[in-house]
C-alpha positions in Angstrom: 19.2 -45.2 -30.6 16.2 -43.3 -32.0 14.4 -43.6 -28.6 17.5 -42.3 -26.9 17.7 -39.3 -29.2 14.0 -38.4 -28.9 14.2 -38.7 -25.1 17.2 -36.4 -24.9 15.5 -33.9 -27.2 12.4 -33.9 -24.9 14.7 -33.3 -21.9 16.1 -30.2 -23.7 12.7 -28.5 -23.9 12.3 -27.7 -20.2 16.0 -26.9 -20.0 15.6 -24.3 -22.8 12.5 -22.8 -21.1 14.4 -22.4 -17.8 17.4 -21.0 -19.6 15.3 -18.4 -21.4 13.7 -17.3 -18.2 17.0 -16.9 -16.4 18.6 -15.0 -19.3 15.6 -12.7 -19.5 15.5 -12.0 -15.8 19.3 -11.4 -15.6 19.1 -9.0 -18.5 16.3 -7.1 -16.7 18.3 -7.1 -13.4 21.3 -5.4 -15.1 21.6 -1.6 -14.5 20.2 0.6 -17.2 18.0 -0.5 -20.1 18.1 -0.7 -23.9 18.4 3.1 -24.2 21.1 3.6 -21.6 24.0 3.1 -24.1 22.3 5.4 -26.7 21.7 8.1 -24.0 25.4 8.0 -23.0 26.5 8.6 -26.6 23.8 11.4 -27.1 23.6 13.5 -23.9 21.4 16.0 -25.7 18.5 13.6 -25.7 15.8 14.9 -23.4 13.8 13.0 -20.8 10.5 13.3 -22.8 12.1 11.6 -25.9 13.5 8.9 -23.7 10.1 8.2 -22.1 8.4 8.0 -25.5 11.1 5.6 -26.8 10.8 3.4 -23.8 7.0 3.3 -24.2 7.4 2.5 -27.9 9.8 -0.4 -27.0 7.3 -1.7 -24.4 9.8 -1.3 -21.5 6.9 -0.2 -19.2 4.9 -3.4 -19.8 4.9 -6.1 -17.1 7.7 -8.5 -17.2 5.6 -11.5 -18.2 4.3 -9.5 -21.2 7.9 -8.5 -22.2 9.0 -12.1 -21.8 6.2 -13.4 -23.9 6.9 -10.9 -26.6 10.6 -11.8 -26.6 9.9 -15.6 -26.8 7.4 -15.0 -29.6 10.1 -13.1 -31.5 12.6 -15.9 -30.9 10.3 -18.6 -32.2 9.8 -16.5 -35.4 13.5 -15.8 -35.8 13.2 -12.2 -34.6 15.9 -11.5 -32.0 14.8 -8.0 -31.4 16.2 -4.6 -32.4 19.7 -3.4 -31.6 19.2 0.2 -30.3 22.9 1.0 -30.6 23.3 -0.2 -34.2 19.8 0.7 -35.3 19.3 -2.6 -37.0 17.7 -6.0 -36.2 19.8 -8.3 -34.1 19.3 -11.1 -36.6 20.8 -9.0 -39.4 23.6 -7.9 -37.1 24.5 -11.5 -36.1 24.3 -12.7 -39.7 27.3 -10.6 -40.6 29.4 -11.8 -37.6 28.3 -15.5 -37.2 30.1 -16.7 -40.3 33.5 -15.3 -39.1 33.1 -16.9 -35.7 32.1 -20.3 -37.0 35.0 -20.2 -39.4 37.5 -19.3 -36.6 36.1 -21.9 -34.3 36.2 -24.6 -36.9 39.8 -23.7 -37.8 40.8 -23.8 -34.1 39.0 -27.2 -33.6 40.8 -28.8 -36.7 44.2 -27.5 -35.8 43.8 -28.5 -32.1 43.0 -32.1 -33.0 45.7 -32.2 -35.7 48.2 -31.2 -33.0 46.9 -32.9 -29.8 46.0 -36.4 -31.1 49.4 -37.3 -32.5 51.1 -35.8 -29.4 48.7 -37.7 -27.0 49.4 -41.0 -28.9 53.2 -40.5 -28.8 53.1 -39.6 -25.1 50.9 -42.5 -24.2 52.6 -45.2 -26.2 56.2 -44.2 -25.3 55.7 -43.2 -21.7 58.7 -41.6 -19.9 60.7 -41.3 -23.1 62.4 -38.1 -24.1 59.5 -37.3 -26.5 56.9 -37.9 -23.8 58.8 -35.6 -21.3 58.9 -32.9 -24.0 55.2 -33.3 -24.6 54.4 -33.1 -20.9 56.5 -30.0 -20.7 54.7 -28.5 -23.6 51.4 -29.4 -22.0 52.4 -27.7 -18.7 53.5 -24.6 -20.6 50.2 -24.3 -22.6 48.2 -24.9 -19.5 50.0 -22.3 -17.5 50.0 -19.6 -20.2 46.8 -17.5 -20.3 45.2 -17.3 -23.8 45.4 -13.5 -24.0 49.1 -13.5 -23.1 49.9 -16.1 -25.7 47.8 -14.4 -28.4 49.5 -11.0 -27.7 52.9 -12.7 -28.0 52.0 -14.4 -31.3 50.5 -11.2 -32.6 53.6 -9.2 -31.7 56.2 -11.6 -33.1 54.5 -12.8 -36.3 52.3 -9.7 -37.0 54.4 -6.7 -36.0 58.1 -7.9 -35.8 58.2 -10.3 -38.7 55.2 -8.9 -40.6 54.2 -12.3 -42.0 50.5 -12.0 -41.3 47.8 -9.3 -41.0 47.3 -7.9 -37.5 43.6 -7.2 -37.6 40.4 -7.8 -39.5 39.1 -10.9 -41.3 39.9 -9.9 -44.9 41.6 -7.2 -46.8 39.1 -4.4 -47.6 40.7 -4.1 -51.1 39.9 -7.7 -52.0 36.9 -8.2 -54.1 34.4 -10.7 -52.7 34.4 -14.1 -54.4 37.8 -13.8 -56.0 40.9 -15.9 -55.4 42.7 -13.0 -53.7 39.7 -12.6 -51.4 39.9 -16.2 -50.1 43.7 -16.0 -49.8 43.3 -12.8 -47.7 40.6 -14.5 -45.6 43.0 -17.4 -45.0 45.9 -15.2 -44.0 43.8 -13.2 -41.5 42.6 -16.5 -40.0 46.0 -18.1 -39.3 47.2 -16.1 -36.3 43.9 -16.2 -34.2 43.3 -19.9 -35.2 46.9 -20.9 -34.3 46.8 -19.1 -30.9 43.5 -20.7 -30.0 44.5 -24.1 -31.1 47.8 -24.2 -29.2 46.2 -23.3 -25.9 43.2 -25.6 -26.4 45.4 -28.7 -27.0 46.1 -29.2 -23.3 43.0 -31.1 -22.3 42.9 -33.4 -25.3 46.6 -34.4 -25.0 46.3 -35.1 -21.3 43.1 -37.1 -21.6 44.4 -39.2 -24.6 47.8 -39.8 -23.0 46.2 -40.9 -19.7 43.7 -43.1 -21.5 46.3 -44.9 -23.5 48.5 -45.4 -20.4 45.5 -46.9 -18.5 44.2 -49.0 -21.4 47.5 -50.7 -22.4 47.7 -52.4 -19.0 44.1 -53.8 -19.0 43.3 -57.5 -19.3 42.0 -57.5 -22.8 45.2 -55.9 -24.1 47.3 -58.5 -22.2 45.1 -61.3 -23.7 45.7 -59.9 -27.2 49.4 -59.9 -26.7 49.3 -63.4 -25.2 47.5 -64.6 -28.4 50.5 -63.4 -30.4 48.8 -60.2 -31.9 51.5 -57.9 -33.2 52.2 -54.7 -31.2 51.1 -52.4 -33.9 47.7 -54.2 -34.2 47.3 -54.2 -30.4 47.6 -50.4 -30.4 45.5 -49.7 -33.5 42.7 -52.2 -32.9 42.5 -52.3 -29.1 44.3 -49.5 -27.3 43.7 -46.5 -29.6 40.1 -47.3 -30.4 39.1 -47.4 -26.7 41.3 -44.5 -25.8 39.6 -42.2 -28.3 36.2 -42.5 -26.7 36.6 -39.4 -24.4 38.0 -37.4 -27.4 34.9 -38.4 -29.4 32.7 -37.2 -26.5 34.5 -33.8 -26.6 33.7 -33.4 -30.2 30.1 -32.4 -29.5 31.2 -29.7 -27.0 33.3 -28.1 -29.8 30.0 -26.8 -31.2 29.8 -24.4 -28.3 33.2 -23.0 -29.3 32.1 -22.8 -32.9 29.0 -20.7 -32.0 30.2 -18.9 -28.9 33.5 -17.8 -30.3 36.4 -16.4 -28.3 36.0 -12.9 -26.8 39.7 -12.6 -26.1 40.9 -13.8 -29.6 38.4 -11.7 -31.5 39.2 -8.6 -29.4 43.0 -9.0 -29.6 43.1 -9.7 -33.3 40.3 -7.3 -34.2 38.5 -10.2 -35.7 34.8 -9.2 -36.4 32.9 -12.1 -34.9 30.1 -12.5 -32.3 32.6 -12.7 -29.4 33.8 -9.2 -30.1 30.2 -8.1 -30.6 29.2 -9.6 -27.3 31.9 -7.6 -25.4 31.0 -4.3 -27.1 27.3 -4.9 -26.5 27.8 -5.4 -22.8 29.8 -2.2 -22.5 27.2 -0.3 -24.5 24.3 -1.9 -22.6 22.7 -3.2 -25.9 20.8 -5.8 -24.0 18.8 -7.2 -27.0 22.1 -8.3 -28.5 23.5 -9.6 -25.2 20.4 -11.8 -24.5 20.3 -13.1 -28.0 24.0 -14.1 -27.9 23.7 -15.7 -24.4 20.6 -17.6 -25.6 22.4 -18.9 -28.7 25.4 -20.0 -26.6 23.1 -21.8 -24.2 21.3 -23.5 -27.0 24.7 -24.5 -28.5 25.7 -26.0 -25.2 22.6 -28.2 -25.0 23.0 -29.2 -28.6 26.7 -30.0 -28.0 25.8 -32.2 -25.0 23.3 -34.0 -27.2 25.8 -34.6 -30.0 28.4 -35.9 -27.5 25.9 -38.3 -26.0 24.9 -39.6 -29.5 28.6 -40.0 -30.5 29.4 -41.9 -27.3 26.4 -44.2 -27.7 27.3 -44.8 -31.3 30.9 -45.7 -30.8 30.4 -47.6 -27.6 27.1 -49.6 -27.5 27.8 -50.6 -23.8 26.7 -47.1 -22.6 23.8 -46.7 -24.9 20.5 -46.1 -23.1 17.6 -47.7 -24.7 
């Protein structure tokens, strides 16, 4: 197992290098530069000042020098300076990352709490009324775009019924660290987490249902039944355990969602996370923030893949690569 993990980590190194080069070159290929957004908001800024600022930021240096400076900053935890917000990108992300991770974690937990029981019911009692209702629910969530469902949930539960807040991550009047603060944080989290969880259950339900249907007709299950093993033990010890392998593999990829966030959800609900920051940074051409967020998302993807491989090799020794 240790050799497998070390080998996978070594493979990630050239992947990260290639990813960083692609992100840097794509950022440079985009129209404008780090000062374009600031110039658009301040048309009185003259050309001489712009030239001096570009020289100060090193935008006239050769690409390989700029890339080396950017990588050196990344290795030291310096993600650059946000020209629009006039603060370091590291400081800017620190205030947003916590909200995004909290939202992603809530979506992941709710999604599994909903999808695993539904997938088990649909797979065990195939073609029953409950299974048909679950399949219908799955088709509905698959066909409904996230932003449509999120807007509908926001309108009904936020504006019509008024049960939950419609924007923000916490009430500005709540004092940090108090019980009222955490209650407000929880209330602001419910609607975006519920919207994201309902739409994201589709894949898990479908995979789990199909795996149970395929597994319960395999030879080792028939053998267990022939030996007189009770039906409940057949499902818990043989069918469910093997059917949950793909779900365990998906767990690692949820890290990507925890870090990457959801641009649609954070924008619709006005939730201050890095997904919303990513969208505004693109529109304002704040490329230092954009490249940092894309790099973090790419790193999260590679780490998620590694975690998925480790989980699969741990729960199923047959696929372990030694």
